C-alpha positions as CSV (number, residue, x, y, z in Angstrom):
1,M,165.6,-47.2,-21.9
2,N,165.8,-49.3,-18.7
3,L,162.6,-49.1,-16.8
4,F,164.3,-49.4,-13.4
5,H,167.6,-47.5,-14.2
6,I,169.6,-50.2,-12.3
7,G,172.7,-49.7,-14.4
8,T,172.8,-46.0,-13.7
9,E,172.9,-46.7,-9.9
10,F,175.6,-49.3,-10.1
11,R,177.7,-47.2,-12.5
12,R,178.0,-44.7,-9.7
13,F,180.2,-47.2,-7.8
14,G,182.4,-48.0,-10.7
15,H,184.6,-44.9,-10.6
16,G,187.5,-44.2,-8.3
17,K,189.0,-46.4,-5.5
18,L,186.5,-46.1,-2.7
19,P,183.2,-46.8,-4.4
20,P,184.0,-50.4,-5.4
21,I,185.3,-51.0,-1.9
22,A,182.2,-49.4,-0.5
23,I,179.9,-51.8,-2.4
24,V,181.9,-54.8,-1.1
25,V,181.7,-53.5,2.5
26,I,178.0,-53.1,2.1
27,M,177.7,-56.7,1.1
28,L,179.8,-57.8,4.1
29,M,178.1,-55.7,6.7
30,P,175.4,-58.4,7.6
31,L,178.3,-60.7,8.5
32,L,179.0,-58.5,11.5
33,F,176.0,-59.9,13.2
34,G,175.1,-63.0,11.1
35,G,178.7,-64.3,11.1
36,L,180.7,-62.6,13.9
37,F,178.1,-63.2,16.6
38,V,177.4,-66.8,15.6
39,W,181.2,-67.6,15.5
40,S,181.8,-65.9,18.8
41,Y,179.0,-67.7,20.7
42,W,179.1,-71.0,18.7
43,D,179.8,-73.4,21.6
44,P,180.5,-71.6,24.9
45,I,179.2,-74.5,27.0
46,G,181.7,-76.8,25.3
47,H,184.6,-74.7,26.5
48,L,183.7,-74.6,30.1
49,N,186.9,-76.6,30.8
50,K,188.7,-73.3,30.1
51,L,186.7,-71.4,32.8
52,P,189.0,-70.8,35.8
53,V,187.3,-71.9,39.0
54,A,188.9,-71.9,42.5
55,V,188.5,-75.1,44.6
56,V,189.2,-74.8,48.3
57,N,189.5,-78.0,50.4
58,S,189.1,-77.0,54.1
59,D,187.8,-80.5,55.0
60,T,189.7,-82.0,57.9
61,G,188.4,-85.5,57.4
62,V,186.8,-87.9,59.9
63,T,187.6,-91.3,61.4
64,K,184.6,-93.7,61.3
65,E,185.0,-97.3,62.6
66,G,188.8,-97.1,62.4
67,K,188.8,-95.8,58.9
68,T,189.9,-92.3,57.9
69,I,187.6,-90.6,55.4
70,N,188.5,-87.4,53.6
71,A,185.7,-86.9,51.1
72,G,186.8,-83.3,50.4
73,E,190.3,-84.3,49.3
74,Q,188.9,-87.2,47.1
75,I,186.3,-84.9,45.4
76,T,188.9,-82.1,44.9
77,H,191.3,-84.5,43.1
78,S,188.4,-85.8,41.1
79,L,187.3,-82.3,40.0
80,V,190.9,-81.4,39.0
81,D,191.3,-84.6,37.0
82,Q,187.9,-84.6,35.3
83,Q,188.1,-80.9,34.2
84,Q,184.4,-80.1,33.8
85,A,185.8,-76.6,34.3
86,K,189.3,-75.4,34.8
87,F,189.3,-76.3,38.5
88,I,192.4,-74.9,40.4
89,E,193.0,-76.0,44.0
90,V,194.0,-72.9,46.0
91,S,193.8,-71.7,49.6
92,A,190.9,-69.8,51.0
93,D,192.7,-66.4,50.9
94,Q,193.8,-67.0,47.3
95,A,190.2,-67.9,46.3
96,R,188.8,-64.8,48.0
97,K,191.2,-62.5,46.3
98,G,190.9,-64.3,42.9
99,I,187.1,-64.1,42.9
100,A,187.2,-60.4,43.9
101,D,189.6,-59.4,41.1
102,G,188.2,-61.7,38.5
103,T,191.0,-64.2,38.4
104,Y,188.5,-66.9,39.2
105,Y,184.8,-66.6,38.1
106,F,183.6,-68.5,41.2
107,A,184.8,-70.8,43.9
108,I,183.8,-74.1,45.5
109,E,184.7,-74.8,49.1
110,F,184.5,-78.0,51.1
111,P,184.1,-76.8,54.7
112,T,186.0,-78.3,57.6
113,D,183.2,-80.7,58.6
114,F,182.4,-81.9,55.1
115,S,183.4,-85.5,55.6
116,Q,181.8,-85.6,59.1
117,A,178.5,-84.3,57.9
118,A,178.4,-86.5,54.8
119,T,178.8,-89.6,56.9
120,S,176.6,-88.5,59.9
121,V,173.7,-90.8,59.0
122,K,174.3,-92.9,62.1
123,D,175.2,-89.9,64.4
124,P,172.8,-88.7,67.0
125,Q,172.2,-85.5,64.9
126,P,172.6,-86.4,61.2
127,H,172.9,-83.4,58.9
128,Q,173.7,-82.7,55.3
129,A,177.2,-81.7,54.2
130,K,177.4,-78.2,52.8
131,L,179.3,-77.3,49.6
132,N,179.9,-73.6,49.7
133,A,179.6,-71.9,46.3
134,V,181.0,-68.3,46.1
135,Y,180.0,-66.2,43.1
136,N,180.7,-62.6,42.1
137,N,178.2,-61.0,39.8
138,A,180.8,-58.4,39.0
139,N,182.5,-61.2,37.0
140,G,179.6,-61.5,34.6
141,F,176.0,-62.7,34.7
142,L,176.5,-65.6,32.4
143,A,179.6,-66.6,34.2
144,T,177.6,-66.9,37.4
145,M,174.9,-68.8,35.5
146,L,177.4,-71.2,34.1
147,G,178.9,-71.5,37.5
148,N,175.5,-72.6,38.8
149,Q,175.3,-75.2,36.2
150,V,178.8,-76.5,37.0
151,V,178.1,-76.6,40.7
152,G,174.9,-78.5,39.9
153,R,176.8,-81.1,38.0
154,V,179.3,-81.3,40.8
155,L,176.6,-81.7,43.4
156,A,174.9,-84.4,41.3
157,A,178.1,-86.4,41.0
158,V,179.0,-86.0,44.6
159,N,175.6,-87.0,45.9
160,E,175.5,-90.0,43.5
161,N,178.9,-91.2,44.8
162,L,178.4,-90.5,48.5
163,G,174.7,-91.4,48.6
164,S,175.3,-94.8,47.0
165,Q,178.1,-95.5,49.6
166,V,176.0,-94.5,52.6
167,A,172.9,-96.3,51.4
168,N,175.0,-99.4,50.5
169,Q,176.4,-99.5,54.0
170,L,173.0,-99.3,55.6
171,L,171.2,-101.7,53.3
172,V,174.0,-104.3,53.5
173,G,174.0,-103.9,57.3
174,F,170.3,-104.4,57.6
175,N,170.2,-107.4,55.2
176,T,172.9,-109.2,57.0
177,I,171.7,-108.6,60.5
178,G,169.0,-111.3,60.5
179,Q,171.1,-113.8,58.7
180,G,174.0,-113.1,61.0
181,L,172.0,-113.5,64.2
182,G,170.5,-116.9,63.1
183,A,173.9,-118.2,62.0
184,A,175.5,-117.0,65.1
185,A,172.9,-118.7,67.3
186,D,173.5,-122.1,65.6
187,G,177.2,-121.7,65.5
188,A,177.3,-120.7,69.2
189,G,176.1,-124.2,70.3
190,Q,178.4,-126.0,67.9
191,L,181.3,-123.8,69.0
192,A,180.7,-124.7,72.6
193,D,180.7,-128.5,71.9
194,G,183.8,-128.2,69.7
195,S,185.7,-126.1,72.2
196,H,185.3,-128.8,74.9
197,K,186.8,-131.5,72.6
198,A,189.5,-129.1,71.4
199,H,190.4,-128.2,74.9
200,D,191.1,-131.9,75.8
201,G,193.2,-132.4,72.6
202,A,195.1,-129.2,73.3
203,D,196.1,-130.4,76.8
204,K,197.5,-133.6,75.3
205,L,199.2,-131.7,72.6
206,A,200.8,-129.4,75.2
207,D,202.2,-132.4,77.2
208,G,203.6,-134.1,74.1
209,S,205.1,-131.0,72.8
210,T,206.9,-130.4,76.1
211,Q,208.4,-133.9,76.0
212,L,209.4,-133.4,72.4
213,N,211.0,-130.1,73.2
214,N,213.1,-131.7,76.0
215,G,214.3,-134.5,73.7
216,L,215.1,-132.1,70.9
217,Q,217.0,-129.8,73.3
218,Q,219.3,-132.7,74.3
219,A,219.8,-133.7,70.7
220,N,220.6,-130.1,69.8
221,D,223.2,-130.0,72.6
222,G,224.8,-133.2,71.4
223,A,224.8,-132.1,67.8
224,H,226.6,-128.9,68.7
225,K,229.2,-130.9,70.7
226,L,229.7,-133.3,67.8
227,Y,230.1,-130.3,65.5
228,D,232.8,-128.8,67.8
229,G,234.7,-132.1,68.1
230,A,234.6,-132.6,64.3
231,G,236.0,-129.1,63.9
232,Q,238.9,-129.9,66.3
233,L,239.5,-133.2,64.6
234,D,239.6,-131.6,61.2
235,Q,242.1,-129.0,62.4
236,G,244.3,-131.7,63.8
237,I,244.2,-133.8,60.7
238,H,245.0,-130.7,58.6
239,T,248.0,-130.1,60.8
240,A,249.2,-133.7,60.6
241,S,248.7,-133.7,56.9
242,N,250.8,-130.6,56.5
243,G,253.5,-132.3,58.7
244,A,253.4,-135.5,56.7
245,D,253.8,-133.6,53.5
246,A,256.8,-131.8,54.9
247,L,258.3,-135.1,56.2
248,A,257.8,-136.8,52.8
249,D,259.5,-133.9,51.0
250,G,262.4,-133.9,53.6
251,L,262.9,-137.7,53.3
252,T,262.9,-137.5,49.5
253,K,265.4,-134.7,49.6
254,L,267.5,-136.8,52.2
255,N,267.4,-139.8,49.9
256,A,268.7,-137.7,47.0
257,A,271.3,-136.2,49.3
258,T,272.3,-139.7,50.5
259,D,272.9,-140.8,46.9
260,T,275.1,-137.7,46.4
261,L,276.9,-138.4,49.7
262,G,277.4,-142.0,48.8
263,N,279.1,-141.0,45.6
264,G,281.3,-138.6,47.5
265,A,282.0,-141.3,50.1
266,G,283.1,-143.7,47.3
267,Q,285.5,-141.0,46.0
268,V,286.8,-140.4,49.5
269,S,287.3,-144.2,50.1
270,A,289.2,-144.5,46.8
271,G,291.4,-141.6,47.8
272,V,292.1,-143.0,51.2
273,D,293.0,-146.4,49.6
274,K,295.5,-144.6,47.3
275,L,296.8,-142.6,50.3
276,V,297.3,-145.8,52.4
277,G,299.0,-147.5,49.5
278,V,301.5,-144.7,49.1
279,A,302.0,-144.6,52.9
280,Q,302.6,-148.4,52.9
281,Q,305.2,-148.0,50.3
282,A,306.9,-145.3,52.3
283,S,306.6,-147.5,55.5
284,D,308.2,-150.4,53.6
285,A,311.0,-148.1,52.4
286,Q,311.5,-146.9,56.0
287,A,311.6,-150.5,57.2
288,Q,314.4,-151.3,54.7
289,L,316.5,-148.5,56.4
290,T,316.7,-150.7,59.6
291,V,318.2,-153.8,57.8
292,P,321.8,-152.5,58.0
293,L,321.3,-151.4,61.6
294,V,320.0,-154.9,62.5
295,N,322.9,-156.6,60.8
296,L,325.3,-154.1,62.6
297,S,323.7,-154.7,65.9
298,A,324.1,-158.5,65.5
299,Q,327.7,-158.2,64.6
300,L,328.4,-155.9,67.5
301,R,326.7,-158.4,69.9
302,A,328.7,-161.2,68.4
303,T,332.0,-159.6,69.5
304,G,331.0,-159.8,73.1
305,I,332.8,-156.6,73.7
306,P,330.9,-154.6,76.2
307,Q,331.4,-151.4,74.3
308,A,330.2,-153.2,71.2
309,I,327.2,-154.5,73.1
310,D,326.4,-150.9,74.2
311,L,326.7,-149.8,70.6
312,A,324.4,-152.7,69.7
313,N,321.8,-151.5,72.2
314,S,322.1,-148.0,70.8
315,A,321.5,-149.4,67.4
316,D,318.5,-151.4,68.6
317,G,317.1,-148.2,70.1
318,I,317.5,-146.5,66.8
319,I,315.8,-149.4,65.0
320,N,312.9,-149.3,67.3
321,S,312.6,-145.5,66.9
322,I,312.5,-145.9,63.1
323,N,309.8,-148.6,63.2
324,T,307.5,-146.6,65.6
325,A,308.2,-143.1,64.4
326,G,306.9,-141.4,61.2
327,I,305.4,-143.9,59.0
328,G,307.0,-146.9,60.2
329,P,305.3,-150.3,60.1
330,Q,304.5,-150.1,63.8
331,S,303.8,-146.3,64.0
332,D,300.5,-144.8,65.1
333,M,300.1,-143.0,61.8
334,M,300.0,-146.3,59.9
335,T,297.6,-147.7,62.4
336,Q,295.3,-144.6,62.0
337,L,295.6,-144.7,58.2
338,S,294.5,-148.4,58.3
339,K,291.5,-147.5,60.4
340,L,290.6,-144.5,58.1
341,R,290.7,-146.8,55.1
342,N,288.4,-149.3,56.8
343,G,286.0,-146.5,58.0
344,A,285.8,-144.8,54.6
345,S,285.0,-148.1,52.9
346,E,282.2,-148.8,55.5
347,I,280.7,-145.3,55.0
348,H,280.6,-145.8,51.3
349,R,278.9,-149.2,51.7
350,Q,276.3,-147.8,54.1
351,L,275.5,-144.9,51.8
352,S,275.5,-146.8,48.5
353,D,274.6,-150.4,49.1
354,P,270.7,-150.9,49.2
355,T,271.2,-153.9,51.4
356,A,273.2,-151.9,54.0
357,Q,271.3,-151.1,57.1
358,Y,271.4,-147.3,56.8
359,R,270.5,-147.1,53.1
360,A,267.7,-149.7,53.6
361,G,266.3,-147.6,56.5
362,I,266.3,-144.4,54.5
363,N,264.5,-146.0,51.6
364,S,261.9,-147.5,53.9
365,A,261.3,-144.2,55.7
366,T,260.8,-142.3,52.4
367,E,258.3,-144.8,51.1
368,G,256.4,-144.8,54.5
369,A,256.3,-141.0,54.6
370,Q,254.7,-140.8,51.2
371,K,252.1,-143.3,52.1
372,L,251.4,-141.4,55.3
373,S,250.9,-138.1,53.4
374,T,248.5,-139.7,50.9
375,G,246.5,-141.3,53.7
376,L,246.3,-138.1,55.7
377,H,245.0,-136.2,52.7
378,Q,242.3,-138.7,52.3
379,L,241.5,-138.5,56.0
380,S,241.4,-134.6,55.7
381,D,238.8,-134.7,52.9
382,G,236.7,-137.0,55.0
383,S,237.0,-134.8,58.1
384,E,235.8,-131.7,56.1
385,K,232.7,-133.6,55.0
386,L,232.2,-134.7,58.6
387,V,232.4,-131.0,59.7
388,I,229.9,-129.9,57.0
389,G,227.5,-132.7,58.0
390,T,227.8,-132.0,61.7
391,K,227.2,-128.3,61.0
392,T,224.0,-129.1,59.0
393,L,222.9,-131.4,61.7
394,A,223.5,-128.7,64.4
395,D,221.6,-126.1,62.4
396,G,218.7,-128.5,61.8
397,T,218.5,-129.4,65.4
398,T,218.6,-125.7,66.4
399,K,215.7,-124.9,64.1
400,L,213.9,-128.0,65.2
401,S,214.4,-127.1,68.8
402,A,213.2,-123.5,68.2
403,G,210.2,-124.9,66.4
404,S,209.4,-127.3,69.2
405,Q,209.7,-124.4,71.7
406,Q,207.2,-122.4,69.6
407,L,205.0,-125.5,69.4
408,T,205.2,-125.8,73.2
409,V,204.3,-122.1,73.6
410,G,201.6,-122.3,71.0
411,A,200.1,-125.4,72.5
412,S,200.0,-123.8,75.9
413,Q,198.4,-120.7,74.3
414,L,196.0,-122.8,72.4
415,S,195.0,-124.6,75.6
416,S,194.5,-121.2,77.4
417,G,192.7,-119.8,74.3
418,L,190.4,-122.7,74.1
419,V,189.5,-122.2,77.8
420,R,188.6,-118.6,76.9
421,L,186.9,-119.8,73.8
422,D,184.8,-122.2,75.8
423,E,183.9,-119.4,78.1
424,G,183.3,-117.0,75.2
425,A,181.1,-119.5,73.4
426,S,178.8,-119.7,76.4
427,E,178.8,-115.9,76.7
428,L,178.1,-115.5,73.0
429,S,175.0,-117.6,73.3
430,L,173.8,-115.2,76.0
431,K,174.9,-112.0,74.3
432,L,173.2,-112.8,71.0
433,G,169.9,-111.8,72.6
434,E,171.4,-108.4,73.4
435,S,172.7,-107.8,69.9
436,K,169.5,-106.2,68.8
437,D,170.4,-103.1,70.9
438,K,173.4,-102.6,68.6
439,I,171.1,-102.4,65.5
440,P,170.9,-98.7,64.3
441,Q,167.9,-97.1,65.7
442,F,166.7,-93.8,64.2
443,P,164.5,-91.6,66.5
444,D,161.3,-90.2,65.0
445,D,162.5,-86.7,65.2
446,T,165.7,-87.4,63.1
447,I,164.4,-89.9,60.6
448,A,163.8,-87.1,58.1
449,D,167.4,-85.8,58.5
450,S,168.8,-89.3,58.2
451,A,166.8,-89.9,55.1
452,R,168.0,-86.6,53.6
453,N,171.5,-87.4,54.5
454,V,171.3,-90.8,52.8
455,S,169.5,-89.6,49.6
456,T,171.3,-86.2,49.3
457,P,174.5,-86.2,51.5
458,V,175.6,-82.8,50.1
459,A,173.7,-79.6,49.6
460,E,174.8,-76.3,48.0
461,N,175.3,-73.3,50.2
462,V,175.7,-70.0,48.3
463,A,178.1,-68.0,50.5
464,R,178.1,-64.7,48.6
465,D,176.3,-63.4,45.5
466,S,173.3,-65.4,44.2
467,L,172.2,-65.6,40.6
468,S,170.8,-62.2,39.7
469,L,167.9,-61.4,37.3
470,F,168.7,-62.0,33.6
471,G,168.2,-58.3,32.7
472,L,170.3,-57.1,35.6
473,G,173.2,-59.4,34.6
474,L,173.2,-58.3,30.9
475,A,172.6,-54.6,31.7
476,P,176.3,-53.6,31.7
477,M,176.8,-54.9,28.2
478,F,173.6,-53.4,26.7
479,I,174.3,-50.0,28.5
480,A,177.7,-49.9,26.9
481,L,176.3,-51.0,23.5
482,G,173.6,-48.3,23.7
483,L,176.1,-45.6,24.5
484,F,178.4,-46.6,21.7
485,M,175.4,-46.6,19.3
486,G,174.5,-43.1,20.7
487,G,178.0,-41.9,19.8
488,T,177.8,-43.4,16.3
489,V,174.4,-41.7,15.7
490,T,175.5,-38.4,17.2
491,F,178.2,-38.0,14.6
492,M,175.8,-39.0,11.9
493,L,173.9,-35.7,12.7
494,M,176.8,-33.6,14.0
495,R,179.9,-32.9,12.0
496,P,183.1,-34.5,13.4
497,L,185.0,-31.4,12.3
498,Q,183.5,-28.1,11.5
499,R,184.9,-26.6,8.3
500,R,184.3,-23.0,9.5
501,V,186.4,-23.7,12.6
502,V,189.1,-25.4,10.6
503,D,189.4,-22.5,8.3
504,S,189.4,-20.0,11.2
505,G,193.0,-20.8,12.0
506,V,192.7,-21.9,15.6
507,T,194.8,-24.7,16.9
508,P,193.9,-28.2,15.7
509,F,193.0,-29.4,19.2
510,R,190.5,-26.5,19.6
511,V,189.0,-27.5,16.2
512,V,188.5,-31.0,17.7
513,L,187.0,-29.7,20.9
514,A,184.6,-27.5,18.9
515,S,182.8,-30.7,17.8
516,Y,183.7,-33.0,20.8
517,I,182.3,-30.9,23.6
518,P,178.8,-30.6,22.0
519,A,178.9,-34.3,21.4
520,V,179.9,-34.9,25.1
521,I,176.9,-32.8,26.2
522,V,174.6,-34.9,24.1
523,G,176.3,-38.0,25.4
524,F,175.8,-36.9,29.0
525,C,172.1,-36.4,28.2
526,Q,172.0,-39.9,26.6
527,A,173.6,-41.4,29.7
528,T,171.3,-39.5,32.1
529,I,168.2,-40.5,30.2
530,M,169.3,-44.1,30.1
531,F,170.1,-44.0,33.8
532,L,166.7,-42.7,34.7
533,V,164.9,-45.2,32.5
534,Q,167.0,-48.1,33.9
535,R,166.4,-46.9,37.5
536,Y,162.7,-45.8,37.5
537,A,161.1,-47.4,34.5
538,I,162.9,-50.8,34.5
539,G,163.7,-51.0,38.2
540,L,167.5,-51.5,38.1
541,Q,168.7,-50.7,41.6
542,A,172.5,-50.4,41.5
543,H,174.6,-50.8,44.6
544,N,176.1,-47.3,44.0
545,E,173.7,-45.4,41.8
546,F,175.9,-42.2,41.5
547,L,178.8,-44.3,40.5
548,L,176.7,-46.0,37.9
549,W,175.6,-42.6,36.4
550,A,179.2,-41.4,36.5
551,A,180.4,-44.6,34.8
552,M,177.8,-44.2,32.1
553,C,179.0,-40.6,31.5
554,L,182.7,-41.6,31.4
555,T,181.8,-44.4,28.9
556,S,179.9,-41.9,26.7
557,M,182.8,-39.5,26.7
558,C,185.2,-42.3,25.6
559,F,182.9,-43.6,22.9
560,M,182.3,-40.1,21.6
561,A,186.0,-39.6,21.3
562,I,186.3,-43.0,19.5
563,T,183.5,-42.3,17.0
564,Q,184.7,-38.8,16.3
565,G,188.2,-40.1,15.7
566,L,187.1,-42.8,13.3
567,N,184.9,-40.2,11.4
568,T,187.7,-37.6,11.4
569,V,190.6,-39.9,10.3
570,F,188.7,-42.0,7.7
571,G,186.0,-39.5,6.7
572,S,182.3,-39.6,7.6
573,T,181.3,-42.3,5.1
574,V,184.0,-44.8,5.9
575,G,184.1,-43.8,9.6
576,R,180.4,-44.6,10.1
577,V,180.9,-48.1,8.6
578,L,184.0,-48.6,10.8
579,C,182.0,-47.4,13.9
580,I,179.4,-50.1,13.3
581,A,182.0,-52.8,12.6
582,F,184.1,-51.8,15.6
583,M,180.9,-51.8,17.8
584,S,180.2,-55.4,16.7
585,L,183.7,-56.5,17.5
586,Q,183.6,-54.8,20.9
587,I,180.3,-56.5,21.8
588,V,181.6,-60.1,21.2
589,S,185.0,-59.4,22.8
590,S,184.0,-57.5,25.9
591,G,183.0,-60.5,28.0
592,G,179.7,-58.9,28.6
593,L,177.8,-62.0,27.7
594,Y,179.9,-65.1,27.9
595,P,183.3,-65.3,29.6
596,P,186.1,-64.7,27.1
597,E,187.7,-68.0,28.0
598,T,184.8,-69.8,26.2
599,Q,185.4,-67.9,23.0
600,P,187.8,-68.2,20.0
601,A,191.4,-67.3,20.5
602,P,191.4,-64.0,18.4
603,L,188.5,-62.6,20.4
604,R,190.3,-63.6,23.7
605,W,193.3,-61.7,22.5
606,F,191.3,-58.6,21.5
607,H,189.4,-58.7,24.9
608,T,192.4,-57.2,26.6
609,F,192.4,-54.1,24.3
610,D,188.6,-53.8,23.9
611,P,187.3,-50.4,25.3
612,M,183.9,-52.0,25.9
613,T,185.6,-54.5,28.2
614,Y,186.6,-51.8,30.6
615,S,183.3,-50.0,30.2
616,V,181.4,-53.2,31.2
617,N,183.8,-53.7,34.1
618,I,183.2,-50.3,35.7
619,L,179.4,-50.6,35.1
620,R,179.4,-54.0,36.9
621,Q,181.5,-52.5,39.8
622,A,178.7,-49.8,40.2
623,I,175.8,-52.2,39.9
624,Y,177.1,-55.0,42.3
625,P,178.8,-54.7,45.7
626,T,182.5,-55.3,45.4
627,D,185.6,-55.2,47.6
628,V,187.6,-52.2,46.3
629,A,190.6,-53.3,48.4
630,L,190.8,-56.6,46.5
631,D,189.2,-55.7,43.1
632,H,191.0,-53.0,41.2
633,R,189.0,-53.3,38.0
634,A,187.1,-50.1,38.6
635,V,190.3,-48.0,38.8
636,Q,191.8,-49.9,35.9
637,G,188.7,-49.4,33.8
638,V,188.5,-45.6,34.4
639,S,192.2,-45.3,33.6
640,V,192.0,-47.3,30.4
641,L,188.9,-45.4,29.2
642,I,190.5,-42.0,29.8
643,F,193.6,-43.2,28.0
644,I,191.7,-44.5,25.0
645,G,189.6,-41.3,24.8
646,A,192.7,-39.1,24.9
647,L,194.3,-41.3,22.3
648,F,191.4,-40.9,19.8
649,L,191.3,-37.2,20.5
650,L,195.0,-37.1,19.5
651,F,194.0,-39.0,16.3
652,S,191.3,-36.4,15.7
653,T,193.8,-33.5,16.3
654,I,196.2,-35.0,13.7
655,A,193.4,-35.4,11.3
656,A,192.3,-31.7,11.9
657,M,195.8,-30.6,11.0
658,R,195.5,-32.6,7.7
659,E,192.1,-31.0,7.0
660,R,193.7,-27.5,6.6
661,Q,194.8,-28.6,3.1
662,M,191.9,-28.8,0.6
663,K,191.9,-31.8,-1.8
664,M,189.9,-32.4,-5.0
665,K,188.0,-35.3,-3.3
666,D,186.7,-32.7,-0.8
667,F,184.9,-31.0,-3.7
668,H,183.8,-34.2,-5.4
669,P,183.7,-37.0,-2.8
670,E,183.8,-40.5,-4.3
671,V,181.3,-41.9,-1.8
672,A,178.9,-39.9,0.4
673,V,176.4,-41.1,3.0
């Protein structure tokens, strides 16, 4: 027999399906607080870079000593880049709306005079720059507290940066004032002596530069004329060269044509010789025809008869006609043929014989034209080089002339400047004594402001909600937690469904209301008691106390519906365990403690569907003053809680329909609490 009967108790959980599961659930229950809570709030500070914060840069900048300073823009870019939080640069209207509706947890604004105030240490009325921090306690207590920490870090970084710059300017200025005045006093005397000598040298330089400029101007004019003449010469040589090439080509062709013509003339001369030979034979034959007539004429004259003599005269006339007509020996044709033969022979000799006057002249002209073309080509190459050289010379003299003009102007300006320098050096020596008036002087009544501006250029200005009491900030979450716990305990004492009502045959919804309405009455009492304790015992003064009490009552109604639904659907034993588990999950996902952006991704996802999220929101809306026109979370929270309550009443109604059928487990439950 076992003294402690341990085995008997454990054997009770060994039968059926639910008992083993129940013992496992019991073992895991501590993890709801020891595991889930630790995991949810493991490192919220390390996830501040996910916290959306609005940054408004209204700074218009300032111009100091010719330099434009826009500290607001520089710091805004630095904040966005460093990401100590999720800084988002927006306009003032966007920031105001975003803070009101919870898009941004808080906002930082650099006002219009931020740069002017941060650099006002030397101004007649120095003052600190203000960094406006705008919080909304309705976005969560710890969000505001974390925002304070972030703003503190930003202020420290800004003050360190701007403070070091302002202090550095002042300290460097004061350290160098004494050294500068001493060095300036010594240098003023040396400057005065040197300026006298420099002035004399500058006058001589001005005279010499003027003479140099005149000479260079003449040289420049001559160089340009030389360049123009060289260009004209080059063009003429190019033209002559082209003509010489054409002449050489023409004479070469003429020489070749002369050879051809000489050959033709030889052929013509030979033909003429043949023609004259044939004509001579014909002339000799024609002359033979006159021999009988000559003999006849002689015989007739020998008779002495007058009539015979007349006949002889007639015969002589005929003989003369034969000799002078046609191709007779004394005819014009034979004379012309003889001249033609002599002329053709002479033409052939002039065209073909190198010693002939014409052919020798043609050969000499061709050879001379070729030499002329070659020489003109060489002359053209030289003229091109001459043009390039004269162009370079003209460009150089132009630049040299321009430089000499600048030198002349500069020398004149130098001379004038040295005159002013001489005057200024003397004046400098006198003005150094007056420089002490330019050293920054801080009146006694502004020394404290100047010192504050140097040490801490920027101060925080809370433009809206300030950090509330710790208990006030966490009150919405703990009120919601207490009301859900009240609902859970209520249905530990009350039955989620009354068997007598179920068996009476009324509609399932009336069965649900038979248990829900008494629970709601208890819930109203719980909410009222909690409200009175919060208000008069603890001292929680809400902005709208009636709205706070109404929000607590609505939250209780919703949570009563949830706990009744879980107990009705899953049974009292499992339902009570689920109520505790669901309560734990709601607490860590509601955003009532840390902003959901700093928590793990699964909890951020469930935050949207968490009933306690909307309960916390409407409780915050009642406790803190909010702008209803911009912040719709109160209306949203009421709507969601009513919807969730109605949804779980529907689940309870469906479960009531199921309960009309009795099962064996109803007579012998596997697990009972």
